[in-house]
N, C-alpha and C positions, 0 to 999 in steps of 0.2 A: 504494500500500500504506500509506504514511504517512497519507494522507488518510482511508482507511478506519479505521485505528486511532484517529485523532483523532475521527472521527465516532462511533465506538463508545464511546469514553471520554466524549464529550459526552453521548451518549444515556444512558449509565449514570449519569452525574452528574445529569442532569435527572430521571431516575427516582428517584434517591436523595433529591434535594431535594424532589421532589413528595411522597414518602412522609414525609419529616420534617415538611413543612408540614401534611400531613393529620394526622399524629400529634400535632403541637403545637396544632392549632386546637381540639381537644377536641370539636368538633361535626361530625357527619356531614351531608353535604348531604341534604336531604329528597328522597325518591324520589316520583315521581308515583304516585297511587293506582292499584292494580292491577298494578304492576310489582314483580317480586321484588327484594329488596335485593341489591345488588352488593357484592362483597368488594373491599377496597382492596388493591392489590398490596403485597407486603412489600418491604422494602428489599433491594437486591441483597446477597448474602453476600460479594461481592468487595469491597465498600466497608464498612469498619468504621465504627460510629457515631462522630460527632465527640465528643471528651471535653468534658464540661461543666465549667466552672470551679467550684471549691469556693467558696461564698459567704463562708465564714468565713476563708478564706486571703486575705492581703493580695495585691493584684495585683503581679506582678513588674514591676520597672522594666526596660523595654527599653533596651538600650544605644543611645545616639544614634550614628547612622552619621556617620562623618567623610567629607565630600565629597572626592572625588579632584580634584586640580587638573585643569582643562581643558587638553588638549594644544593647544599653539600651533602652527598649521600654518606650515610654512616657505613663503616666497614661491615657491620653485620647485615645491612640491608642490600648489599651488592648481590647481583644475580650470580649464580654459579656459572662457571665457564661452560660453553657448549661442549658436549662430548664430541671428540673427534669422530669423523666418519669411520665406520668399521673398515678394517684393512681389506684389500682385495684378496684374490684367491690365487694360489700358486698354480702353475701348470699341472703339476703332479696331483694336487688336491682336486683340481677341476676334472681331470681324467677319472679319478676314483669316484667322485660324486656323480659324474655323468653315467658311469657304468652301473652305479647302485640305484639311481633314481627310477622310480616307477612312472615318472611323468613322460618318459620317452619309451616308445614301444621297441621291441626287439629288432624289427626290420629298419626302423629309423636309426637305431643305434648302429646297425650294420652299415647303412648308407653313410652315416656320419663318419664312421671309422674309415671307410674307403676314401671319403673326401679328405679327411685329415691325413691319411697316409700319402695320398697323391700330393697334397700341399707340402708335406714334410719332405718327400722325395724331391720335389722341384726346388724347395729351399736348400736342400743338401747340394743339388746340382749348381745352384746359384753360388753357394759358398765355396764349393770345391773347384768349379770350372768357370765361374763367372758367366754361367749360361742362364739365359732367361731375363725377363724384364721384372724389376723389383716392383714397379707400379702395378703390373698385372698380378703379381703374387699378393700384394697388399689388398687389391680389390677382391681377390678370391678369399683371402683371410677375413675381410670385413663381411663378405657374403656368408661365410661359414658362421661367423659370430652372430650375425642377424638371424640366421636359421636356428641356431641354438637358443638364442633369446626368445624367439617365437615359440619354440617347443617348450621352454621352461617357464614362461611368464605366468601361466595360469596355475600350474600345480606346484611349482618350485620357485616362488618369487624371490626368496632370499638368495638362491643360487643364481638366478638371472641377474639380480642386482650386483652380486659379487663379480660375476662375469663382466657386466657392463663397466664396473669400476676398474677392472683389471685388464681390459682389452688393450689399452695402449702399452701397459707394462709387458704383457705377453708378447705383443708384436715387437717391442724393443728387444726382448730376449731372443725372439726368433731370427731377427735380422743381424744380431751381433754374432759374429762367427765364433767367438770364444764361448759365449753362453750357449749357442746352438750346439757346439761340440759336447757340452756337458749334459745335454738332454739324453734321457734313456732312449734307446732305439726300439 
């Protein structure tokens, strides 16, 4: 109800401002030839016109506001610090949790495993022989992460959030040749 009243007031104010601007501009917009002239809407009767200052009268000096002293919070009243966001998930823990989750069916897990193995093989070729396009590998990785997030978001939201927080760290580990060599095969 409050939102409707605020929206109505805003609409009335916008109409009044538009009417005032049209009245002050002194020129009407030109109509296309062959179209009848349109009338401009009158200002709403609910809004009185703004008083115009008398140019002969000197401007009134507005009193300068005195700033109120800022309240000093007591040490006991301070809010506790926000808890840090939970840490991401390691690649090893992610693999174990995906294997154990009932949120992904057996055939989907098999398809994911094949996609992951293909990506890891191509990353291995990139690191060993500098063969392949890193941008293509990154887009395949992002597509795989999105697929996993879609599969996990309804039944395993915590795991999906951990994966979303860790996606950049995991990619950094995959493209770093030293870290990639440490991964289990």
